[in-house]
TIFI-941588 format. One record per residue (C-alpha): x, y, z; residue number from 1; chain. Coordinates in nm, 4 decimals. Last residue first. Layout:
u; v; w; k; c
X; Y; Z; NUM; A
...
This chain:
u; v; w; k; c
10.9125; 10.6516; 8.0194; 526; A
11.2655; 10.6375; 8.1519; 525; A
11.2791; 10.4903; 8.4990; 524; A
11.4296; 10.6420; 8.8125; 523; A
11.1098; 10.7707; 8.9649; 522; A
10.7971; 10.5610; 8.8982; 521; A
10.6070; 10.6562; 8.5839; 520; A
10.2905; 10.8620; 8.6065; 519; A
9.9377; 10.7389; 8.5416; 518; A
9.6509; 10.9685; 8.4397; 517; A
9.7178; 10.8925; 8.0712; 516; A
9.5834; 10.5385; 8.1209; 515; A
9.6241; 10.3077; 7.8232; 514; A
9.9597; 10.4552; 7.7227; 513; A
10.0988; 10.4382; 8.0747; 512; A
9.9667; 10.0826; 8.1012; 511; A
10.1500; 9.9723; 7.7868; 510; A
10.4658; 10.1366; 7.9192; 509; A
10.4602; 9.9096; 8.2231; 508; A
10.4891; 10.1018; 8.5530; 507; A
10.8493; 10.0506; 8.6555; 506; A
10.9364; 9.8170; 8.9437; 505; A
10.9957; 9.9585; 9.2890; 504; A
11.3110; 9.9374; 9.4999; 503; A
11.5124; 9.9966; 9.1828; 502; A
11.4455; 10.3702; 9.2013; 501; A
11.6415; 10.4117; 9.5225; 500; A
11.9496; 10.2818; 9.3407; 499; A
12.0939; 9.9335; 9.3400; 498; A
12.4313; 9.8680; 9.1783; 497; A
12.4745; 9.5940; 8.9189; 496; A
12.7826; 9.3715; 8.9130; 495; A
12.5966; 9.0428; 8.8825; 494; A
12.6695; 8.9507; 9.2455; 493; A
12.4957; 9.2674; 9.3643; 492; A
12.6531; 9.6091; 9.4174; 491; A
12.5134; 9.8014; 9.7122; 490; A
12.4495; 10.1749; 9.6702; 489; A
12.0932; 10.1555; 9.7989; 488; A
12.0727; 9.8159; 9.9699; 487; A
12.2223; 9.9454; 10.2918; 486; A
12.4271; 9.6635; 10.4428; 485; A
12.3284; 9.3555; 10.6413; 484; A
12.5791; 9.0957; 10.7528; 483; A
12.5149; 8.7241; 10.7229; 482; A
12.7437; 8.4451; 10.8422; 481; A
12.7022; 8.0860; 10.7265; 480; A
13.0235; 8.0765; 10.5266; 479; A
12.9955; 8.4355; 10.3995; 478; A
12.6797; 8.6293; 10.3179; 477; A
12.5901; 8.9919; 10.2471; 476; A
12.2183; 9.0393; 10.3087; 475; A
12.0792; 9.3689; 10.1718; 474; A
11.8965; 9.6173; 10.3946; 473; A
11.6257; 9.8640; 10.2905; 472; A
11.4112; 9.6841; 10.5512; 471; A
11.0811; 9.6886; 10.3570; 470; A
11.2320; 9.6434; 10.0127; 469; A
11.4921; 9.3842; 10.1160; 468; A
11.2171; 9.1829; 10.2827; 467; A
11.0039; 9.1950; 9.9654; 466; A
11.3071; 9.0887; 9.7630; 465; A
11.3687; 8.7698; 9.9592; 464; A
11.0086; 8.6724; 10.0415; 463; A
10.9762; 8.4033; 9.7710; 462; A
10.8183; 8.1291; 9.9842; 461; A
11.1000; 7.8922; 9.8881; 460; A
11.3593; 8.1156; 10.0584; 459; A
11.1531; 8.1280; 10.3771; 458; A
11.3928; 7.9568; 10.6180; 457; A
11.7261; 8.1062; 10.5163; 456; A
11.6285; 8.4641; 10.4363; 455; A
11.3732; 8.4803; 10.7181; 454; A
11.6326; 8.3368; 10.9548; 453; A
11.8757; 8.6157; 10.8765; 452; A
11.6029; 8.8760; 10.9213; 451; A
11.5220; 8.7302; 11.2633; 450; A
11.8886; 8.7540; 11.3628; 449; A
11.8909; 9.1187; 11.2507; 448; A
11.5872; 9.1754; 11.4731; 447; A
11.7858; 9.0396; 11.7663; 446; A
12.0796; 9.2715; 11.7067; 445; A
11.8521; 9.5767; 11.6877; 444; A
11.6558; 9.4685; 11.9944; 443; A
11.9802; 9.4202; 12.1904; 442; A
12.0956; 9.0635; 12.2325; 441; A
12.1308; 8.8806; 12.5638; 440; A
11.8452; 8.6352; 12.5094; 439; A
11.9604; 8.5122; 12.1700; 438; A
12.2553; 8.2951; 12.2729; 437; A
12.0621; 8.1502; 12.5685; 436; A
11.7663; 8.0699; 12.3445; 435; A
11.9890; 7.8771; 12.1036; 434; A
12.1451; 7.6755; 12.3816; 433; A
11.8013; 7.5956; 12.5252; 432; A
11.6747; 7.4873; 12.1833; 431; A
11.9554; 7.2337; 12.1711; 430; A
12.2275; 7.2569; 11.9115; 429; A
12.3419; 7.0023; 11.6526; 428; A
12.0249; 7.0217; 11.4403; 427; A
12.0413; 7.3933; 11.3821; 426; A
11.7444; 7.3985; 11.1465; 425; A
11.4730; 7.2926; 11.3915; 424; A
11.6427; 7.5013; 11.6586; 423; A
11.6235; 7.8105; 11.4385; 422; A
11.2487; 7.8010; 11.3846; 421; A
11.1548; 7.7384; 11.7470; 420; A
11.4312; 7.9721; 11.8639; 419; A
11.2754; 8.2674; 11.6831; 418; A
10.9428; 8.2157; 11.8600; 417; A
11.1024; 8.1499; 12.1993; 416; A
11.3226; 8.4595; 12.1831; 415; A
11.0174; 8.6779; 12.1182; 414; A
10.8390; 8.5221; 12.4153; 413; A
11.1407; 8.5561; 12.6433; 412; A
11.1383; 8.9268; 12.5640; 411; A
11.3815; 9.1136; 12.3419; 410; A
11.2062; 9.4491; 12.3431; 409; A
10.8404; 9.5480; 12.3487; 408; A
10.7548; 9.7009; 12.0102; 407; A
11.0506; 9.6083; 11.7888; 406; A
11.1257; 9.2812; 11.9688; 405; A
10.7574; 9.1879; 11.9605; 404; A
10.7306; 9.2584; 11.5871; 403; A
11.0452; 9.0637; 11.4997; 402; A
10.9547; 8.7522; 11.6997; 401; A
10.5898; 8.7594; 11.5902; 400; A
10.6804; 8.7914; 11.2221; 399; A
10.9296; 8.5059; 11.2645; 398; A
10.6663; 8.2815; 11.4214; 397; A
10.4171; 8.3717; 11.1467; 396; A
10.6704; 8.2892; 10.8732; 395; A
10.7407; 7.9528; 11.0358; 394; A
10.3661; 7.8868; 11.0300; 393; A
10.3685; 7.9014; 10.6520; 392; A
10.2305; 8.1240; 10.3786; 391; A
10.2746; 8.0300; 10.0103; 390; A
10.3163; 7.6523; 10.0276; 389; A
10.3002; 7.4791; 9.6865; 388; A
10.0788; 7.1716; 9.6485; 387; A
10.2081; 6.8453; 9.5059; 386; A
10.0204; 6.7305; 9.1955; 385; A
10.3172; 6.6280; 8.9834; 384; A
10.3324; 6.4971; 8.6273; 383; A
10.6349; 6.3497; 8.4468; 382; A
10.4886; 6.0062; 8.5344; 381; A
10.7786; 5.7768; 8.6189; 380; A
11.1166; 5.8998; 8.7430; 379; A
11.0730; 6.2730; 8.7965; 378; A
10.7012; 6.2636; 8.8758; 377; A
10.7356; 5.9714; 9.1139; 376; A
11.0380; 6.1259; 9.2835; 375; A
10.8917; 6.4709; 9.3331; 374; A
11.1865; 6.7040; 9.3976; 373; A
11.0553; 7.0501; 9.4862; 372; A
11.2209; 7.0670; 9.8289; 371; A
11.5451; 6.9597; 9.6593; 370; A
11.5877; 7.2959; 9.4911; 369; A
11.9082; 7.2924; 9.2810; 368; A
12.2835; 7.2941; 9.3506; 367; A
12.5069; 7.2329; 9.0501; 366; A
12.5266; 6.8749; 8.9272; 365; A
12.6486; 6.5284; 9.0228; 364; A
12.5125; 6.2094; 8.8703; 363; A
12.5479; 5.8960; 9.0820; 362; A
12.5328; 5.5358; 8.9651; 361; A
12.3081; 5.2843; 9.1360; 360; A
12.1403; 5.1579; 8.8191; 359; A
11.8219; 5.3497; 8.9074; 358; A
12.0279; 5.6711; 8.9107; 357; A
12.1317; 5.8419; 9.2318; 356; A
12.1103; 6.2186; 9.1870; 355; A
12.3495; 6.4751; 9.3231; 354; A
12.3610; 6.8446; 9.4070; 353; A
12.0636; 6.8850; 9.6393; 352; A
11.8896; 7.1721; 9.8130; 351; A
11.6569; 7.2319; 10.1078; 350; A
11.7388; 6.8874; 10.2505; 349; A
11.9007; 6.6532; 10.0015; 348; A
12.2610; 6.7408; 10.0854; 347; A
12.2956; 6.9513; 10.3980; 346; A
12.2268; 7.3242; 10.3900; 345; A
11.8864; 7.2996; 10.5607; 344; A
12.0515; 7.1077; 10.8436; 343; A
12.2508; 7.4150; 10.9437; 342; A
12.5558; 7.3337; 11.1559; 341; A
12.7803; 7.1919; 10.8865; 340; A
12.7830; 7.4313; 10.5884; 339; A
12.6403; 7.7259; 10.7840; 338; A
12.3710; 7.8680; 10.5579; 337; A
12.3889; 8.2177; 10.4064; 336; A
12.6755; 8.0998; 10.1828; 335; A
12.4199; 7.9061; 9.9786; 334; A
12.2592; 8.2387; 9.8886; 333; A
12.5880; 8.3927; 9.7804; 332; A
12.6775; 8.0866; 9.5737; 331; A
12.3508; 8.1372; 9.3915; 330; A
12.0509; 7.9135; 9.4500; 329; A
11.8982; 7.8041; 9.1185; 328; A
11.5302; 7.8794; 9.0883; 327; A
11.4871; 7.8030; 8.7159; 326; A
11.7106; 7.4953; 8.7357; 325; A
11.5518; 7.3564; 8.4225; 324; A
11.3954; 7.0244; 8.3292; 323; A
11.2829; 6.9153; 7.9856; 322; A
11.1398; 6.5900; 7.8473; 321; A
11.0436; 6.4935; 8.2012; 320; A
11.0840; 6.1262; 8.2848; 319; A
11.4365; 6.1702; 8.4190; 318; A
11.7844; 6.0635; 8.3075; 317; A
11.7896; 6.2368; 7.9676; 316; A
11.7104; 6.5716; 8.1342; 315; A
12.0044; 6.5697; 8.3783; 314; A
12.1954; 6.8437; 8.1950; 313; A
11.9050; 7.0860; 8.2311; 312; A
11.9430; 7.1329; 8.6046; 311; A
11.7048; 6.9587; 8.8456; 310; A
11.4280; 7.0539; 9.0905; 309; A
11.2697; 7.3032; 8.8507; 308; A
11.0658; 7.0384; 8.6702; 307; A
10.9146; 6.9336; 9.0054; 306; A
10.7892; 7.2911; 9.0407; 305; A
10.5657; 7.2771; 8.7355; 304; A
10.2668; 7.1488; 8.9312; 303; A
9.9955; 6.9948; 8.7175; 302; A
9.6574; 7.1593; 8.6766; 301; A
9.3606; 6.9346; 8.6036; 300; A
9.5168; 6.5980; 8.5236; 299; A
9.7322; 6.5900; 8.8342; 298; A
9.5913; 6.8258; 9.0939; 297; A
9.7607; 7.1386; 9.2271; 296; A
9.6614; 7.3680; 9.5142; 295; A
9.8553; 7.6812; 9.5938; 294; A
9.9117; 7.6843; 9.9673; 293; A
9.8033; 7.8856; 10.2673; 292; A
9.8736; 7.7904; 10.6292; 291; A
10.1373; 7.5291; 10.5543; 290; A
10.2383; 7.4083; 10.9000; 289; A
9.9636; 7.1878; 11.0416; 288; A
9.8145; 7.1086; 10.6997; 287; A
10.1461; 6.9816; 10.5571; 286; A
10.0891; 6.9437; 10.1814; 285; A
10.1040; 6.6702; 9.9179; 284; A
10.3728; 6.5272; 10.1423; 283; A
10.7179; 6.4142; 10.0309; 282; A
10.8870; 6.7526; 10.0208; 281; A
10.7350; 6.8711; 10.3486; 280; A
10.8410; 6.5479; 10.5158; 279; A
11.1834; 6.6029; 10.3615; 278; A
11.2077; 6.9403; 10.5315; 277; A
11.0848; 6.8049; 10.8641; 276; A
11.3620; 6.5461; 10.8468; 275; A
11.2691; 6.1940; 10.7474; 274; A
11.5572; 6.1267; 10.5061; 273; A
11.7842; 6.3077; 10.7502; 272; A
11.7012; 6.0867; 11.0450; 271; A
11.7952; 6.3328; 11.3169; 270; A
11.9888; 6.1806; 11.6045; 269; A
11.8113; 6.0960; 11.9298; 268; A
12.0097; 5.7784; 11.9878; 267; A
11.7075; 5.5608; 11.9054; 266; A
11.6638; 5.7450; 11.5760; 265; A
11.4946; 6.0786; 11.5213; 264; A
11.2074; 6.1980; 11.3013; 263; A
11.2210; 6.5718; 11.2478; 262; A
10.9417; 6.8053; 11.3577; 261; A
10.6636; 6.9824; 11.1700; 260; A
10.6053; 7.3279; 11.3141; 259; A
10.2601; 7.3896; 11.4567; 258; A
9.9243; 7.5327; 11.3577; 257; A
9.5690; 7.5318; 11.4951; 256; A
9.6780; 7.6108; 11.8511; 255; A
9.4873; 7.9390; 11.8474; 254; A
9.7662; 8.0967; 12.0531; 253; A
9.9909; 8.1216; 11.7450; 252; A
9.7201; 8.3016; 11.5488; 251; A
9.6515; 8.5385; 11.8359; 250; A
10.0208; 8.6102; 11.8746; 249; A
10.0624; 8.6847; 11.5037; 248; A
9.7764; 8.9350; 11.5054; 247; A
9.8944; 9.1063; 11.8235; 246; A
10.2604; 9.1220; 11.7159; 245; A
10.1665; 9.2785; 11.3816; 244; A
9.9552; 9.5378; 11.5638; 243; A
10.2404; 9.6173; 11.8045; 242; A
10.4793; 9.6526; 11.5093; 241; A
10.2472; 9.8974; 11.3337; 240; A
10.4922; 10.1868; 11.3361; 239; A
10.3994; 10.3537; 11.0041; 238; A
10.7414; 10.3398; 10.8415; 237; A
10.5538; 10.3941; 10.5124; 236; A
10.8297; 10.3189; 10.2585; 235; A
10.9786; 10.1261; 10.4224; 234; A
10.9077; 9.9264; 10.7357; 233; A
10.6151; 9.9321; 10.9784; 232; A
10.3732; 9.8864; 10.6890; 231; A
10.5477; 9.5573; 10.6095; 230; A
10.4964; 9.4327; 10.9657; 229; A
10.1290; 9.5325; 10.9544; 228; A
10.0886; 9.3517; 10.6211; 227; A
10.2590; 9.0422; 10.7628; 226; A
10.0172; 9.0253; 11.0548; 225; A
9.7223; 9.0800; 10.8203; 224; A
9.8390; 8.7968; 10.5937; 223; A
9.8735; 8.5621; 10.8903; 222; A
9.5243; 8.6503; 11.0109; 221; A
9.3566; 8.6115; 10.6709; 220; A
9.5208; 8.2731; 10.6177; 219; A
9.4439; 8.1640; 10.9742; 218; A
9.0751; 8.2552; 10.9426; 217; A
9.0542; 8.0230; 10.6444; 216; A
9.0472; 8.0493; 10.2648; 215; A
8.9354; 7.7279; 10.0920; 214; A
9.1190; 7.3980; 10.0512; 213; A
8.8045; 7.2054; 10.1559; 212; A
8.8282; 7.3577; 10.5034; 211; A
9.0234; 7.0786; 10.6718; 210; A
9.3068; 7.1217; 10.4191; 209; A
9.3093; 7.4975; 10.4800; 208; A
9.3506; 7.4406; 10.8508; 207; A
9.0879; 7.5525; 11.0990; 206; A
8.9380; 7.8717; 11.2366; 205; A
8.6570; 7.8875; 10.9826; 204; A
8.6036; 8.2329; 10.8283; 203; A
8.3349; 8.4853; 10.9260; 202; A
8.4077; 8.4314; 11.2927; 201; A
8.2980; 8.7870; 11.3749; 200; A
8.6274; 8.9425; 11.2614; 199; A
8.9233; 8.8178; 11.0567; 198; A
8.7743; 8.8888; 10.7130; 197; A
8.6640; 9.2423; 10.7991; 196; A
9.0060; 9.3184; 10.9442; 195; A
9.1597; 9.1831; 10.6242; 194; A
8.9531; 9.4109; 10.4016; 193; A
9.0185; 9.7169; 10.6167; 192; A
9.3927; 9.6453; 10.6332; 191; A
9.4187; 9.6190; 10.2550; 190; A
9.2078; 9.9325; 10.2045; 189; A
9.4283; 10.1331; 10.4416; 188; A
9.7352; 9.9875; 10.2713; 187; A
9.6287; 10.1351; 9.9375; 186; A
9.5567; 10.4700; 10.1028; 185; A
9.9027; 10.4799; 10.2609; 184; A
10.0711; 10.3968; 9.9289; 183; A
9.8962; 10.6971; 9.7786; 182; A
9.6443; 10.6478; 9.5007; 181; A
9.7558; 10.6563; 9.1382; 180; A
9.5231; 10.8438; 8.9079; 179; A
9.2196; 10.6858; 8.7468; 178; A
9.1439; 10.6992; 8.3776; 177; A
8.8326; 10.4898; 8.3156; 176; A
8.6127; 10.7085; 8.5360; 175; A
8.2945; 10.6532; 8.3344; 174; A
8.2796; 10.3904; 8.0590; 173; A
8.0259; 10.1858; 8.2512; 172; A
8.0031; 9.8760; 8.4670; 171; A
8.3601; 9.8467; 8.5941; 170; A
8.3125; 9.6808; 8.9309; 169; A
8.3740; 9.8930; 9.2405; 168; A
8.6768; 9.9203; 9.4698; 167; A
8.9432; 10.0622; 9.2388; 166; A
9.2510; 10.2298; 9.3863; 165; A
9.4836; 10.3250; 9.1027; 164; A
9.8424; 10.2416; 9.2032; 163; A
10.0878; 10.3692; 9.4646; 162; A
10.4027; 10.1584; 9.4763; 161; A
10.4720; 9.9253; 9.1814; 160; A
10.5708; 9.5812; 9.3123; 159; A
10.4954; 9.6310; 9.6811; 158; A
10.1712; 9.8165; 9.6112; 157; A
10.0593; 9.5553; 9.3581; 156; A
10.1341; 9.2602; 9.5858; 155; A
9.9289; 9.4017; 9.8716; 154; A
9.6558; 9.5143; 9.6300; 153; A
9.6117; 9.1567; 9.5118; 152; A
9.6174; 9.0154; 9.8654; 151; A
9.3595; 9.2645; 9.9860; 150; A
9.1246; 9.1736; 9.7017; 149; A
9.1817; 8.8041; 9.7763; 148; A
9.1056; 8.8457; 10.1450; 147; A
8.7999; 9.0551; 10.0535; 146; A
8.6630; 8.7768; 9.8334; 145; A
8.7109; 8.5170; 10.1075; 144; A
8.5386; 8.7408; 10.3621; 143; A
8.2479; 8.7995; 10.1240; 142; A
8.2171; 8.4236; 10.0758; 141; A
8.2022; 8.3724; 10.4508; 140; A
7.9516; 8.6505; 10.5079; 139; A
7.7305; 8.5210; 10.2247; 138; A
7.7412; 8.1721; 10.3738; 137; A
7.6343; 8.3050; 10.7144; 136; A
7.3603; 8.5153; 10.5564; 135; A
7.2074; 8.2247; 10.3667; 134; A
7.2122; 8.2622; 9.9847; 133; A
6.8610; 8.2232; 9.8418; 132; A
6.8735; 8.5370; 9.6283; 131; A
7.2166; 8.7014; 9.5870; 130; A
7.2023; 9.0564; 9.7235; 129; A
7.4993; 9.0299; 9.9615; 128; A
7.7055; 8.8511; 9.6894; 127; A
7.6715; 9.1358; 9.4384; 126; A
7.9162; 9.4059; 9.5411; 125; A
8.1856; 9.1915; 9.7012; 124; A
8.1776; 8.9391; 9.4146; 123; A
8.2200; 9.2066; 9.1492; 122; A
8.4961; 9.3759; 9.3438; 121; A
8.6747; 9.0406; 9.3787; 120; A
8.6533; 8.9810; 9.0046; 119; A
8.7926; 9.3258; 8.9330; 118; A
9.0679; 9.2829; 9.1923; 117; A
9.1782; 8.9502; 9.0451; 116; A
9.1823; 9.1084; 8.6989; 115; A
9.3796; 9.3962; 8.8506; 114; A
9.6467; 9.1504; 8.9616; 113; A
9.6452; 8.9944; 8.6162; 112; A
9.6864; 9.3321; 8.4480; 111; A
9.9883; 9.4382; 8.6537; 110; A
10.1616; 9.0991; 8.6298; 109; A
10.1083; 9.0825; 8.2531; 108; A
10.2233; 9.4409; 8.2205; 107; A
10.5433; 9.3470; 8.3979; 106; A
10.6219; 9.0937; 8.1274; 105; A
10.4871; 9.2893; 7.8311; 104; A
10.6368; 9.6218; 7.9369; 103; A
10.9709; 9.4640; 8.0193; 102; A
11.1848; 9.6581; 7.7707; 101; A
10.9542; 9.9595; 7.7862; 100; A
10.8858; 10.0312; 8.1536; 99; A
11.2462; 9.9716; 8.2494; 98; A
11.4696; 9.6797; 8.3397; 97; A
11.8480; 9.7066; 8.3314; 96; A
11.8942; 9.6046; 8.6967; 95; A
12.1452; 9.3338; 8.5986; 94; A
11.9600; 9.0612; 8.7877; 93; A
11.6140; 9.1805; 8.6870; 92; A
11.7032; 9.2542; 8.3241; 91; A
11.8737; 8.9164; 8.2976; 90; A
11.5751; 8.7292; 8.4392; 89; A
11.3269; 8.9192; 8.2213; 88; A
11.5382; 8.8190; 7.9207; 87; A
11.4377; 8.4549; 7.9343; 86; A
11.6480; 8.3396; 7.6369; 85; A
11.9884; 8.3641; 7.8001; 84; A
11.8170; 8.3326; 8.1371; 83; A
11.7658; 7.9641; 8.0683; 82; A
11.9756; 7.8377; 8.3595; 81; A
11.7892; 8.0622; 8.6029; 80; A
11.9551; 8.2347; 8.8985; 79; A
11.8599; 8.3359; 9.2530; 78; A
12.0529; 8.5612; 9.4926; 77; A
12.0677; 8.8501; 9.2467; 76; A
11.8004; 9.0272; 9.4501; 75; A
11.6084; 9.1053; 9.1314; 74; A
11.5907; 8.7320; 9.0548; 73; A
11.4348; 8.6798; 9.3996; 72; A
11.1740; 8.9428; 9.3080; 71; A
11.1009; 8.7903; 8.9678; 70; A
11.0383; 8.4470; 9.1191; 69; A
10.6694; 8.5326; 9.1739; 68; A
10.6445; 8.5476; 8.7939; 67; A
10.7074; 8.1762; 8.7716; 66; A
11.0040; 8.0102; 8.6045; 65; A
11.0750; 8.1216; 8.2496; 64; A
11.2049; 7.7984; 8.0980; 63; A
10.9727; 7.5400; 8.2530; 62; A
10.6750; 7.7705; 8.2346; 61; A
10.4752; 7.9483; 8.5012; 60; A
10.2270; 7.9269; 8.7866; 59; A
10.2755; 8.1095; 9.1189; 58; A
10.1852; 8.4522; 8.9809; 57; A
9.8369; 8.3199; 8.8949; 56; A
9.7589; 8.2942; 9.2679; 55; A
9.8078; 8.6736; 9.2973; 54; A
9.5417; 8.7647; 9.0407; 53; A
9.3032; 8.4894; 8.9408; 52; A
9.3236; 8.1152; 9.0176; 51; A
9.1592; 8.1063; 9.3613; 50; A
8.9556; 8.4136; 9.2677; 49; A
8.7397; 8.2112; 9.0273; 48; A
8.5990; 8.0176; 9.3238; 47; A
8.4614; 8.3444; 9.4602; 46; A
8.2398; 8.4110; 9.1573; 45; A
8.1489; 8.0430; 9.1306; 44; A
8.0282; 8.0424; 9.4909; 43; A
7.8087; 8.3468; 9.4336; 42; A
7.6685; 8.1941; 9.1135; 41; A
7.5859; 7.8722; 9.2954; 40; A
7.3785; 8.0714; 9.5449; 39; A
7.1256; 8.1867; 9.2819; 38; A
7.0629; 8.4933; 9.0644; 37; A
7.4152; 8.6269; 9.1041; 36; A
7.4732; 8.6390; 8.7259; 35; A
7.2522; 8.7520; 8.4376; 34; A
7.2721; 9.1227; 8.5147; 33; A
7.6337; 9.0792; 8.6275; 32; A
7.7209; 8.9725; 8.2755; 31; A
7.8157; 8.6169; 8.1867; 30; A
8.1092; 8.5466; 7.9586; 29; A
8.1984; 8.2958; 7.6823; 28; A
7.9272; 8.3779; 7.4257; 27; A
7.9651; 8.7525; 7.4571; 26; A
7.6339; 8.9378; 7.4054; 25; A
7.6511; 9.1890; 7.1201; 24; A
7.4461; 9.5020; 7.1755; 23; A
7.6997; 9.6961; 7.3769; 22; A
7.5345; 10.0263; 7.4621; 21; A
7.4266; 9.8951; 7.8015; 20; A
7.7852; 9.8878; 7.9307; 19; A
7.9272; 9.5485; 8.0087; 18; A
7.9206; 9.3506; 8.3289; 17; A
8.2339; 9.2237; 8.4957; 16; A
8.3363; 8.8717; 8.4020; 15; A
8.2698; 8.5402; 8.5673; 14; A
8.4370; 8.2345; 8.4159; 13; A
8.2233; 7.9223; 8.4199; 12; A
8.2810; 7.6601; 8.6856; 11; A
8.4406; 7.3224; 8.6118; 10; A
8.7920; 7.4566; 8.6569; 9; A
8.7198; 7.6095; 8.9936; 8; A
8.5207; 7.3146; 9.1247; 7; A
8.8032; 7.0750; 9.0371; 6; A
9.0504; 7.2993; 9.2198; 5; A
8.8270; 7.3059; 9.5259; 4; A
8.7955; 6.9313; 9.5826; 3; A
9.1574; 6.8195; 9.5668; 2; A
9.2180; 6.6873; 9.9165; 1; A
């Protein structure tokens, strides 16, 4: 299961080539002139992408959390116990961030995403000319590289809006200062890369686990479906719902993926310890449901997420020297789940608030992520190798439901896709009851139900802020009920009011100084 990560860390790091005037040859880098002289070089170039750019946002520190958590922090629906020292959390929650006070933090995101793009550009340019590399292998590696380039631009454009559009390796000092491209042009490149990757069977149509933990057709397809859905919302409002529906439908029809189901007792009742959510927690990964995941391996790269499954006050009782509730669900987030009817809200499903000690005693604490609880790591080894899901089949079902409702109306097909996700969570209702309640809704009402389920179901896939951005709607919760209000003008639980400018992050001041062709996003002081 852990083949690719070992290959990545054993391979040398590929860097873009230097200008001819540089006489000194770096000892730790290989130029393009020396690289791509045999098939192994092409593989190494693509392998590096699995830990560059977007994937790097999913790793972090016990105090800071991961950088992918910054969006949920901005929503005010997620907290961090160490935010007193982790100022990026406070600036996000209180909406006091700007290009100066978070230049280092946001600059790290900006630069790492462009590092992923630079490496992808290098691979895309030189793989086709690599001697001895069969055409089918070159096509597959090119598709992987273009998926990663698309993914990096997709995160950049949602974080910062229009950014410099770079599609060639930096191999000279020409054109260093590039202006921001339009959001539409960025998305055009993203769509082009993903269309390339999903065509002509360039990528295997199987699970990631069955493909040596490499990029698959399903990963490219699910990302393309989500991109089309995002383009249909703000700021583009480009009406690609039919395209999103097509891509999601084709992925669903492939039969490669399915939702994991609960184990039930002889009376048909859910065995909570063997619910689908606990199966996900206990497994290294769920190949049938987790379309794309971040791979961890003990001894090579350990998962930090098990350290974020407990609050700090339980540290003496676990094997970890330090734990931190870095992704603490706020009261508002917990209020999105019905306290009795939603299985995800029950103790030791999505979240937990108690821990049974080896001596049988119970320690109670504030709610924390139970999905990240690794018992062996917490009690014995202080190391976890459990993989982190990034794109799941539930996300694809919800994309399909929303896109079909927006383009065709509330059809039985759209109802079925939403009901599959909701019926797994609403353990006391049958799927038929859920379908009946959804079937009579208007498209607008139905789409709101999809948004509610995206908030509840995908909370550990970090979509919260991205969904607020594209819908311009903020979820106001109360005892399992969710109402959506305009995000602009809404006051979050930390007393900060969102403006139009807050829907993008500021361009880091360091980047503005490096590139005088850049302009700051509206609403931020340069």
